[in-house]
C-alpha positions as CSV (number, residue, x, y, z in Angstrom):
1,X,-19.2,26.8,-3.1
2,X,-21.4,25.2,-5.2
3,X,-24.5,23.2,-3.5
4,X,-24.4,19.7,-3.5
5,X,-27.1,17.6,-4.6
6,X,-28.1,14.5,-1.9
7,X,-27.7,11.5,-2.9
8,X,-29.0,8.3,-1.1
9,X,-28.4,4.8,-1.8
10,X,-29.8,1.9,0.3
11,X,-28.9,-2.0,0.0
12,X,-29.7,-5.1,2.7
13,X,-26.9,-7.0,4.1
14,X,-28.3,-9.8,5.5
15,X,-31.6,-8.8,7.4
16,X,-30.2,-5.3,8.0
17,X,-30.6,-2.3,5.7
18,X,-27.8,0.1,5.1
19,X,-28.8,3.7,3.7
20,X,-25.5,5.8,2.6
21,X,-25.9,9.5,2.4
22,X,-23.6,11.7,0.6
23,X,-24.0,15.8,1.1
24,X,-26.6,16.0,3.5
25,X,-24.8,16.8,6.6
26,X,-21.8,18.8,7.0
27,X,-22.0,21.0,4.0
28,X,-18.9,22.7,4.6
29,X,-16.9,19.9,4.7
30,X,-15.2,18.7,0.3
31,X,-17.0,16.0,1.0
32,X,-19.2,14.2,3.7
33,X,-21.0,10.5,3.9
34,X,-23.2,9.3,6.4
35,X,-23.6,5.6,6.6
36,X,-26.5,4.4,8.8
37,X,-28.0,0.6,9.8
38,X,-30.7,0.4,12.3
39,X,-30.4,3.2,15.5
40,X,-26.4,3.4,14.6
41,X,-25.3,6.6,12.2
42,X,-21.9,7.2,11.0
43,X,-20.7,10.5,9.7
44,X,-17.3,10.5,7.5
45,X,-16.5,14.5,6.9
46,X,-13.3,15.4,4.5
47,X,-11.5,18.8,4.0
48,X,-8.9,19.9,1.5
49,X,-7.3,23.3,1.1
50,X,-6.7,24.3,-2.7
51,X,-3.2,24.8,-2.6
52,X,-0.2,22.8,-1.6
53,X,1.7,23.9,1.8
54,X,5.2,24.4,1.4
55,X,7.7,22.4,2.9
56,X,5.7,19.2,3.8
57,X,7.2,16.5,1.3
58,X,5.0,13.7,2.2
59,X,1.1,13.3,2.8
60,X,0.2,14.8,5.8
61,X,-2.9,12.7,7.1
62,X,-4.6,13.6,10.5
63,X,-7.5,11.5,11.9
64,X,-9.5,13.3,14.7
65,X,-12.1,10.7,16.6
66,X,-14.7,12.0,18.9
67,X,-16.7,9.6,20.3
68,X,-19.8,11.1,21.8
69,X,-21.5,8.9,24.9
70,X,-23.6,11.5,25.8
71,X,-25.9,11.3,22.6
72,X,-27.1,7.8,24.0
73,X,-27.4,8.9,27.6
74,X,-24.4,8.0,29.2
75,X,-21.5,10.8,30.3
């Protein structure tokens, strides 16, 4: 797997600064993007196999959502 460079983009939306970083986290994923605004950060990571699965004639989509409340002190 080739090392991916970290790319960062910043822009303002109203009075807030939004930062988009590609390749900083989740290096084992095929692509990972973090979007942060103030004290909030979202990580989006995708993975894909190199070959299609046999017997699948549609585009399978799986979304796993994990909300980590303990990271802000709430359990």
